[in-house]
DSSP file (Angstrom, degrees, kcal/mol; ACC not computed):
  #  RESIDUE AA STRUCTURE BP1 BP2  ACC     N-H-->O    O-->H-N    N-H-->O    O-->H-N    TCO  KAPPA ALPHA  PHI   PSI    X-CA   Y-CA   Z-CA
    1    1 A M              0   0    0      0, 0.0     2,-0.5     0, 0.0    36,-0.2   0.000 360.0 360.0 360.0 151.3    8.0   -6.9    5.2
    2    2 A K  B     -A   36   0A   0     34,-3.1    34,-2.0     1,-0.1    36,-0.1  -0.959 360.0 -24.4-117.3 115.8    9.4   -5.8    8.5
    3    3 A N  S    S+     0   0    0     -2,-0.5    15,-0.5    32,-0.2     2,-0.4   0.788 100.3 121.2  62.1  33.4   11.4   -2.6    8.8
    4    4 A I  E     -D   17   0B   0     32,-0.2     2,-0.4    13,-0.1    13,-0.2  -0.994  37.4-174.5-131.0 128.3   12.5   -2.5    5.1
    5    5 A E  E     -D   16   0B   0     11,-2.2    11,-2.9    -2,-0.4     2,-0.4  -0.970   7.3-163.3-118.3 137.6   11.8    0.3    2.7
    6    6 A M  E     +D   15   0B   0     -2,-0.4     2,-0.4     9,-0.2     9,-0.2  -0.953   8.2 179.6-121.6 141.0   12.7    0.1   -1.0
    7    7 A Q  E     -D   14   0B   0      7,-2.1     7,-3.0    -2,-0.4     2,-0.5  -0.997  13.2-153.6-140.1 135.2   12.9    2.9   -3.5
    8    8 A V  E     +D   13   0B   0     -2,-0.4     2,-0.5     5,-0.2     5,-0.2  -0.941  11.6 179.2-111.4 126.0   13.8    2.8   -7.2
    9    9 A N  E >   -D   12   0B   0      3,-2.6     3,-1.9    -2,-0.5     2,-0.5  -0.941  69.7 -51.5-123.5 105.4   15.3    5.8   -8.9
   10   10 A G  T 3  S-     0   0    0     -2,-0.5    -2,-0.0     1,-0.3     0, 0.0  -0.544 123.7 -20.9  65.7-118.7   16.1    5.0  -12.6
   11   11 A D  T 3  S+     0   0    0     -2,-0.5     2,-0.5    -3,-0.1    -1,-0.3   0.150 117.5 100.2-106.3  17.4   18.1    1.7  -12.4
   12   12 A V  E <   -D    9   0B   0     -3,-1.9    -3,-2.6     2,-0.0     2,-0.5  -0.917  55.3-158.2-111.3 124.8   19.2    2.2   -8.8
   13   13 A L  E     -D    8   0B   0     -2,-0.5     2,-0.5    -5,-0.2    -5,-0.2  -0.871   6.6-163.9 -98.2 128.3   17.5    0.4   -5.9
   14   14 A T  E     -D    7   0B   0     -7,-3.0    -7,-2.1    -2,-0.5     2,-0.5  -0.965   1.0-164.0-113.8 126.4   17.9    1.9   -2.4
   15   15 A V  E     -D    6   0B   0     -2,-0.5     2,-0.5    -9,-0.2    -9,-0.2  -0.938   4.9-162.9-111.1 128.0   17.0   -0.3    0.6
   16   16 A T  E     +D    5   0B   0    -11,-2.9   -11,-2.2    -2,-0.5     2,-0.4  -0.945  10.2 176.7-116.7 130.6   16.5    1.5    4.0
   17   17 A V  E     -D    4   0B   0     -2,-0.5     2,-0.9   -13,-0.2   -13,-0.1  -0.999  27.9-136.3-131.8 130.7   16.6   -0.4    7.3
   18   18 A D    >   -     0   0    0    -15,-0.5     3,-1.5    -2,-0.4    -2,-0.0  -0.785  16.7-162.9 -84.7 106.7   16.3    1.3   10.8
   19   19 A L  T 3  S+     0   0    0     -2,-0.9    -1,-0.1     1,-0.3    16,-0.0   0.573  81.4  68.0 -71.6  -8.8   19.0   -0.6   12.7
   20   20 A S  T 3  S+     0   0    0      2,-0.0    -1,-0.3    14,-0.0     2,-0.1   0.637  83.9  92.1 -83.5 -13.6   17.6    0.5   16.1
   21   21 A Q    <   -     0   0    0     -3,-1.5     2,-0.3    13,-0.1    -4,-0.0  -0.479  54.7-165.8 -84.5 152.1   14.5   -1.7   15.6
   22   22 A R        -     0   0    0     -2,-0.1    12,-0.2    34,-0.0     3,-0.1  -0.995   8.8-172.4-133.6 140.7   14.0   -5.3   16.8
   23   23 A H        -     0   0    0     10,-3.2    11,-0.1     1,-0.5    -2,-0.0  -0.165  52.6 -84.5-128.4  39.2   11.2   -7.6   15.8
   24   24 A G        -     0   0    0      9,-0.2     9,-3.2     8,-0.0    -1,-0.5  -0.135  63.6 -44.3  88.3 176.5   11.6  -10.6   18.0
   25   25 A K  B     -B   32   0A   0      7,-0.2     7,-0.3     1,-0.1     5,-0.0  -0.425  57.3-108.0 -82.6 155.7   13.7  -13.7   17.8
   26   26 A S    >   -     0   0    0      5,-2.9     3,-0.7    -2,-0.1    -1,-0.1  -0.164  42.6 -92.3 -70.0 172.8   14.3  -15.9   14.8
   27   27 A G  T 3  S+     0   0    0      1,-0.3    -1,-0.1     2,-0.1    -2,-0.1   0.850 129.6  47.0 -58.2 -36.1   12.7  -19.3   14.5
   28   28 A S  T 3  S-     0   0    0      1,-0.0    -1,-0.3     3,-0.0    -3,-0.0   0.693 105.2-130.6 -79.0 -19.1   15.8  -20.9   16.0
   29   29 A G  S <  S+     0   0    0     -3,-0.7    -2,-0.1     2,-0.2    -1,-0.0   0.440  82.2 105.6  82.8  -0.4   15.9  -18.4   18.8
   30   30 A K  S    S+     0   0    0     28,-0.1    29,-2.4    30,-0.1     2,-0.3   0.729  77.3  41.3 -83.4 -22.7   19.6  -17.7   18.2
   31   31 A N  E    S- C   0  58A   0     27,-0.3    -5,-2.9    29,-0.1     2,-0.5  -0.881  70.7-131.9-128.4 155.9   19.2  -14.3   16.6
   32   32 A E  E     -BC  25  57A   0     25,-3.4    25,-2.2    -2,-0.3     2,-0.4  -0.928  31.5-124.1-105.7 129.0   17.1  -11.2   17.0
   33   33 A I  E     + C   0  56A   0     -9,-3.2   -10,-3.2    -2,-0.5    23,-0.2  -0.583  32.1 171.7 -79.1 126.9   15.4   -9.9   13.8
   34   34 A V  E    S-     0   0A   0     21,-2.8     2,-0.3     1,-0.4    22,-0.2   0.792  71.8 -15.7 -95.5 -43.4   16.2   -6.3   12.8
   35   35 A A  E     + C   0  55A   0     20,-2.0    20,-3.0   -18,-0.1    -1,-0.4  -0.982  62.3 177.8-160.0 152.1   14.6   -6.4    9.4
   36   36 A S  E     -AC   2  54A   0    -34,-2.0   -34,-3.1    -2,-0.3    18,-0.2  -0.969  33.6-148.4-159.1 143.0   13.3   -8.9    6.9
   37   37 A T        -     0   0    0     16,-2.3    17,-0.1    -2,-0.3    -1,-0.1   0.547  47.8-130.6 -81.0  -8.4   11.5   -9.1    3.5
   38   38 A E  S    S-     0   0    0     15,-0.5     2,-0.2   -36,-0.1    16,-0.1   0.949  72.4 -25.2  56.5  54.0   10.0  -12.3    4.9
   39   39 A G  S    S-     0   0    0     14,-0.2    14,-0.4     2,-0.1     2,-0.3  -0.524 112.4 -29.3 103.9-175.2   10.9  -14.2    1.8
   40   40 A N        -     0   0    0     -2,-0.2     2,-0.3    12,-0.2    12,-0.2  -0.593  62.9-174.3 -80.2 135.2   11.5  -13.0   -1.8
   41   41 A Q  E     -E   51   0C   0     10,-2.8    10,-2.5    -2,-0.3     2,-0.2  -0.911  27.0-104.9-127.4 153.2    9.6   -9.9   -2.8
   42   42 A S  E     -E   50   0C   0     -2,-0.3     8,-0.2     8,-0.2     5,-0.2  -0.509  35.8-113.8 -74.6 145.0    9.2   -8.0   -6.1
   43   43 A I  E >   -E   46   0C   0      6,-2.4     3,-2.5     3,-0.9     6,-0.2  -0.604  47.0 -90.9 -73.5 137.8   11.1   -4.8   -6.5
   44   44 A P  T 3  S+     0   0    0      0, 0.0    -1,-0.1     0, 0.0   -36,-0.0  -0.304 111.1   1.3 -54.8 124.0    8.6   -1.8   -6.8
   45   45 A G  T 3  S+     0   0    0     -2,-0.1     2,-0.1     1,-0.0    -2,-0.0   0.446 121.3  80.5  78.8   0.1    7.8   -1.3  -10.5
   46   46 A R  E X   +E   43   0C   0     -3,-2.5     3,-2.3     3,-0.2    -3,-0.9  -0.562  52.2 171.9-135.9  68.8   10.0   -4.3  -11.5
   47   47 A D  E 3  S+     0   0C   0      1,-0.3    -1,-0.1    -5,-0.2    -2,-0.0   0.713  75.5  58.1 -57.1 -24.9    7.9   -7.4  -10.9
   48   48 A V  E 3  S+     0   0C   0     -6,-0.1     2,-0.5     2,-0.0    -1,-0.3   0.608  94.5  76.2 -83.8 -10.1   10.4   -9.7  -12.6
   49   49 A I  E <   -     0   0C   0     -3,-2.3    -6,-2.4    -6,-0.2     2,-0.3  -0.882  68.4-165.5-103.2 130.7   13.2   -8.7  -10.2
   50   50 A K  E     -E   42   0C   0     -2,-0.5     2,-0.3    -8,-0.2    -8,-0.2  -0.778   8.6-162.9-115.5 157.5   13.1  -10.2   -6.7
   51   51 A I  E     -E   41   0C   0    -10,-2.5   -10,-2.8    -2,-0.3     2,-0.4  -0.997   4.9-172.9-138.1 142.8   14.9   -9.4   -3.5
   52   52 A G        +     0   0    0     -2,-0.3     2,-0.4   -12,-0.2   -12,-0.2  -0.961  15.9 171.6-136.0 118.2   15.3  -11.4   -0.3
   53   53 A V        -     0   0    0    -14,-0.4   -16,-2.3    -2,-0.4   -15,-0.5  -0.987  14.9-179.7-133.7 135.8   16.9   -9.7    2.8
   54   54 A N  E     -C   36   0A   0     -2,-0.4     2,-0.5   -18,-0.2   -18,-0.2  -0.992   5.3-174.1-130.3 126.6   17.4  -10.7    6.4
   55   55 A V  E     +C   35   0A   0    -20,-3.0   -21,-2.8    -2,-0.4   -20,-2.0  -0.985  22.2 152.8-119.3 126.4   19.1   -8.3    8.8
   56   56 A Y  E     -C   33   0A   0     -2,-0.5     2,-0.3   -23,-0.2   -23,-0.2  -0.946  31.1-148.4-150.1 166.2   19.7   -9.7   12.3
   57   57 A T  E     -C   32   0A   0    -25,-2.2   -25,-3.4    -2,-0.3     2,-0.1  -0.921  43.7 -83.2-132.5 159.4   21.9   -9.6   15.4
   58   58 A K  E     -C   31   0A   0     -2,-0.3   -27,-0.3   -27,-0.2     2,-0.1  -0.424  51.6-114.3 -64.2 134.1   22.9  -12.3   17.9
   59   59 A A              0   0    0    -29,-2.4    -1,-0.1     1,-0.1   -34,-0.0  -0.387 360.0 360.0 -70.0 146.8   20.2  -12.8   20.5
   60   60 A E              0   0    0     -2,-0.1    -1,-0.1    -3,-0.1   -30,-0.1   0.442 360.0 360.0 -86.1 360.0   21.0  -11.8   24.1
C-alpha cells in the first residue's frame, strides 16, 4: 500500500491518508497518485472484509 493506514476500533474502520504526499503518475499519466491500496486488501483482523482505495489528483 502507498500512503494508507488502517485502524480498526471495535466495528469502526478508520483510514488515514496524508494528502500532501505524491507517488508518481497513474498508468494513463492523466493523474498523480496520492494514495492507493494497490488493489483489494484485507482489513486488519478481518480477513474476510476487503478494501480497495485510490486517492488521486489531476496531473500537472
